C-alpha positions in Angstrom: 0.0 0.0 0.0 2.8 2.5 0.5 3.5 2.4 -3.2 -0.1 3.2 -4.4 -0.8 5.7 -1.6 2.1 7.9 -0.4 2.7 11.6 -0.2 5.9 11.3 -2.2 6.4 9.2 -5.4 8.3 9.2 -8.6 6.6 10.0 -11.9 7.4 9.0 -15.5 5.4 11.7 -17.4 5.3 13.5 -20.7 3.7 16.4 -22.4 3.2 17.0 -26.2 1.7 19.8 -28.3 -0.1 19.3 -31.6 -1.7 21.2 -34.5 -5.1 19.6 -34.2 -7.5 18.0 -31.8 -7.3 14.8 -33.9 -3.5 14.6 -33.6 -3.7 15.2 -29.8 -6.3 12.5 -29.5 -4.2 10.0 -31.5 -1.2 10.7 -29.3 -3.3 10.3 -26.1 -4.5 6.9 -27.2 -1.1 5.9 -28.5 0.5 6.4 -25.1 -2.4 4.7 -23.3 -2.3 1.5 -25.4 0.9 1.2 -27.3 3.1 2.4 -24.4 1.4 2.0 -21.0 -0.8 -1.0 -21.6 1.9 -2.7 -23.6 4.4 -2.2 -20.8 2.2 -3.3 -17.9 0.9 -6.4 -19.7 4.1 -7.4 -21.5 6.7 -6.6 -18.9 4.8 -6.7 -15.6 2.5 -9.5 -16.7 -0.6 -7.6 -15.3 -3.7 -7.5 -17.5 -5.4 -4.1 -17.7 -8.5 -2.6 -19.1 -8.1 0.6 -21.1 -10.9 3.1 -21.1 -12.1 6.7 -20.8 -12.6 8.2 -17.3 -16.0 9.6 -16.5 -16.2 13.4 -16.2 -16.1 13.2 -12.4 -13.0 11.0 -12.4 -11.2 12.9 -15.2 -8.1 15.1 -14.7 -9.3 18.6 -13.9 -9.2 20.8 -17.0 -8.7 17.9 -19.4 -10.9 17.4 -22.4 -10.7 13.7 -22.0 -8.9 11.4 -19.6 -8.1 7.8 -20.2 -6.7 5.1 -17.9 -5.6 1.5 -17.7 -7.2 -0.3 -14.7 -5.8 -3.4 -13.1 -7.3 -5.8 -10.5 -5.2 -6.5 -7.4 -5.1 -9.8 -5.5 -7.9 -8.6 -3.1 -10.3 -7.7 -6.0 -9.8 -3.9 -5.7 -8.9 -1.8 -8.7 -5.7 0.1 -9.2 -5.3 2.9 -11.8 -2.0 1.9 -13.3 -1.5 4.8 -15.7 -3.3 7.7 -17.2 -3.3 9.6 -20.5 -5.0 13.0 -20.9 -6.2 14.9 -24.0 -5.9 18.4 -22.5 -7.6 20.1 -25.4 -6.6 23.8 -25.6 -7.4 24.7 -22.0 -3.8 24.6 -20.7 -2.4 26.0 -23.9 -4.6 29.1 -23.6 -3.6 29.5 -19.9 0.1 29.3 -20.7 0.1 30.9 -24.1 1.3 27.9 -26.0 1.0 29.0 -29.6 2.5 28.1 -33.0 2.6 29.4 -36.5 0.6 26.9 -38.7 1.4 26.1 -42.4 -1.1 28.7 -43.5 0.9 31.4 -41.7 -1.7 31.9 -38.9 -0.7 31.9 -35.2 -2.9 29.3 -33.4 -3.3 27.8 -30.0 -1.9 24.3 -29.6 -3.7 21.1 -28.6 -1.8 19.5 -25.8 -1.6 16.1 -24.0 -0.2 14.8 -20.7 0.4 11.3 -19.7 2.1 9.5 -16.8 2.8 6.4 -14.7 4.4 6.3 -11.2 6.0 4.1 -8.7 2.5 2.8 -7.8 3.3 0.2 -10.5 5.7 -1.4 -8.0 2.7 -1.7 -5.7 0.7 -3.2 -8.6 3.4 -5.8 -9.2 3.4 -6.8 -5.6 -0.4 -6.9 -5.1 -1.2 -8.6 -8.4 1.2 -11.5 -8.2 2.1 -12.0 -4.6 1.0 -15.1 -2.7 1.1 -16.5 0.8 4.9 -17.1 0.5 5.7 -13.6 -0.6 6.4 -11.8 -3.8 6.4 -13.4 -7.3 8.4 -11.2 -9.6 7.5 -11.0 -13.3 10.5 -12.6 -15.0 11.1 -9.6 -17.4 11.7 -7.2 -14.6 13.2 -9.4 -11.9 16.6 -8.0 -10.9 17.7 -11.6 -10.3 16.0 -14.0 -12.6 17.5 -17.3 -11.4 19.2 -17.6 -8.1 21.7 -20.4 -7.7 21.8 -22.1 -4.3 25.0 -24.2 -3.9 24.6 -27.2 -1.6 27.6 -28.7 0.2 28.8 -30.1 3.5 32.5 -30.8 3.1 35.2 -28.5 1.8 36.0 -30.9 -1.1 32.3 -30.9 -2.0 32.3 -27.1 -2.0 35.1 -27.0 -4.5 33.3 -29.4 -6.9 30.0 -27.5 -6.6 31.8 -24.1 -7.0 33.2 -25.3 -10.3 29.8 -26.2 -11.7 28.2 -23.0 -10.3 30.8 -20.9 -12.1 30.2 -22.8 -15.4 26.4 -22.3 -15.1 26.8 -18.6 -14.2 29.0 -18.0 -17.2 26.7 -19.8 -19.6 23.6 -17.9 -18.3 25.2 -14.5 -18.4 26.3 -15.2 -22.0 22.6 -16.0 -22.7 21.6 -12.6 -21.3 20.2 -13.9 -18.0 20.5 -11.9 -14.8 21.9 -14.6 -12.5 23.3 -14.6 -9.0 24.8 -17.3 -6.7 24.0 -17.3 -3.0 27.2 -18.4 -1.1 26.1 -17.2 2.3 26.8 -19.5 5.3 23.1 -20.4 5.8 21.2 -23.7 5.4 19.8 -24.4 1.9 16.2 -24.5 3.3 16.7 -21.0 4.8 17.9 -19.7 1.4 15.0 -21.4 -0.4 12.5 -19.5 1.8 14.5 -16.2 1.5 14.5 -16.2 -2.3 10.8 -17.3 -2.5 9.9 -14.4 -0.3 11.8 -12.1 -2.6 10.0 -13.6 -5.6 13.0 -14.7 -7.7 11.4 -16.5 -10.7 13.7 -19.6 -10.7 15.8 -21.3 -8.1 18.8 -23.4 -9.4 19.9 -26.0 -6.9 23.5 -27.4 -7.4 24.8 -30.0 -5.0 27.6 -32.6 -5.1 25.4 -35.2 -6.8 24.4 -32.7 -9.4 28.1 -31.9 -10.1 28.9 -35.5 -10.4 26.1 -36.1 -12.9 26.6 -32.8 -14.8 23.1 -31.5 -14.1 21.2 -28.9 -12.1 17.8 -28.7 -10.5 15.4 -26.0 -11.7 12.5 -24.9 -9.4 10.0 -22.3 -10.8 8.6 -19.8 -8.2 5.1 -20.3 -9.8 5.1 -24.0 -9.0 7.6 -25.4 -6.5 6.4 -28.9 -7.2 7.4 -28.6 -10.8 11.1 -29.4 -10.3 13.1 -30.5 -13.3 16.6 -31.8 -13.7 18.5 -30.3 -16.6 21.8 -31.2 -18.1 24.5 -28.5 -17.6 24.9 -28.2 -21.3 21.2 -27.4 -21.7 20.9 -24.8 -18.9 21.6 -21.7 -21.1 18.7 -22.8 -23.4 16.2 -24.1 -20.8 16.4 -21.2 -18.2 15.4 -18.4 -20.7 12.5 -20.7 -21.9 11.4 -21.3 -18.3 11.5 -17.6 -17.6 9.2 -17.0 -20.6 6.9 -19.7 -19.3 6.8 -18.1 -15.8 6.1 -14.7 -17.3 3.1 -16.1 -19.3 1.9 -18.1 -16.3 1.7 -15.0 -14.1 -0.2 -13.1 -16.8 -2.6 -16.0 -17.3 -3.2 -16.4 -13.6 -3.9 -12.7 -13.1 -6.2 -12.6 -16.1 -8.1 -15.7 -14.9 -8.5 -14.2 -11.4 -9.8 -11.0 -12.9 -12.3 -12.9 -15.0 -13.4 -14.9 -12.0 -14.0 -11.6 -10.0 -15.8 -9.7 -12.8 -19.6 -9.6 -12.6 -22.4 -8.0 -14.5 -25.4 -6.3 -12.8 -28.6 -5.2 -14.4 -30.3 -3.7 -11.3 -29.1 -1.9 -8.2 -30.1 -4.5 -5.7 -27.8 -7.1 -7.4 -25.1 -4.4 -7.7 -25.3 -3.6 -3.9 -25.3 -7.3 -3.0 -22.1 -7.9 -5.0 -20.4 -4.9 -3.5 -21.4 -5.9 0.0 -19.9 -9.4 -0.3 -16.2 -9.1 0.5 -15.5 -12.6 -0.7 -16.6 -11.6 -4.2 -14.9 -8.2 -4.3 -14.0 -7.3 -7.8 -15.2 -5.4 -10.9 -18.9 -4.9 -11.8 -19.8 -4.2 -15.4 -23.0 -2.3 -15.9 -24.8 0.3 -18.0 -24.7 3.8 -16.7 -26.8 6.9 -17.6 -23.8 9.2 -17.8 -25.1 11.5 -15.0 -22.5 12.7 -12.5 -25.1 12.9 -9.7 -26.1 9.2 -10.3 -22.4 8.3 -10.2 -22.0 10.1 -6.9 -25.0 8.3 -5.3 -23.5 4.9 -6.3 -20.2 5.9 -4.6 -21.9 7.2 -1.5 -24.0 4.0 -1.2 -21.3 1.4 -2.0 -17.9 3.0 -2.0 -17.6 1.9 -5.6 -16.4 4.3 -8.3 -16.5 4.1 -12.0 -13.0 3.0 -12.9 -13.4 3.7 -16.6 -15.6 3.3 -19.6 -13.8 0.5 -21.5 -12.7 1.2 -25.0 -14.0 -2.3 -25.9 -17.6 -2.8 -24.8 -20.7 -4.7 -25.8 -23.1 -3.2 -28.3 -25.7 -1.2 -26.5 -29.2 -2.6 -26.9 -32.0 -0.1 -27.5 -33.6 -0.9 -24.1 -30.4 -0.6 -22.0 -30.9 1.4 -18.8 -28.7 2.7 -16.0 -28.0 0.1 -13.3 -28.7 2.7 -10.6 -31.4 5.1 -11.7 -33.1 3.2 -14.5 -32.8 6.0 -17.0 -31.6 5.3 -20.6 -28.0 4.2 -20.6 -25.2 6.3 -22.1 -22.2 4.1 -21.5 -20.9 0.7 -20.4 -18.9 1.2 -17.2 -16.7 -0.7 -14.8 -17.4 -0.1 -11.1 -15.1 -1.2 -8.3 -13.6 -0.2 -5.0 -10.1 1.1 -5.6 -6.8 2.0 -4.1 
């Protein structure tokens, strides 16, 4: 929680200025989907829903605000990044003008977009389990951790030779590898690195050294141990890291789907929101009225996370889940960080 909610945090942000509203809108959506959604899904393995914010949730002064929304392990939503089409409001305030191709001086159309260190919180809360963190393989500082196992000095020398060989092979393959030579029991080290979320543990003991093999243990399934020949380590570990990356994404997506509901009336909506064991996203039609949105928030603590860019076709008789008036948009409601 200190990552999503803190008084000080680090931003990655950008601003652009454009000739037309259409160019500004294209840039706003480009950053939303081709940059932020791509990064969060591909690198952090967290599925997100891109969409437009309601007027009440939009950035103050923006023409339109878009966000990507992720579901955390407790079913709450987290706004992972935002992208704003600022229109000409801020350009007028700050006198941002340009000379167009026709020679006329005009007011620019601007955008603003950003993500912050709350993505670290997202990574922890989306993938963590009862044993600690589970790092997405693409961003893990240490991708495999080698745990040498020995009792006697001569065993240590034999194990050390194989550890050095494996480390060299993996580094040549572009893998961020580390060996843990601390004077602690192997079981203690196993728990330590599981808590830290390292994607793969590589166990190397005297028997492994004698047989020219290592034992690979994925963080996503400790029971899925596999013995791999030393000569195949540089090929198998990158493949296993890719499998772990995909597994984390698939598990997070399956969880989101299992905690996403649809409501057609307010009684069902309130019942879902009141059941903590089912906490998640509720998809429903909404009338577009800010007062109606505020009443939902006051009654359930749920806010409209966004109006998804991909949504079902609106039937002619669609009505707002809260007030029953004709629907204007398909919305995702949730409690959020």
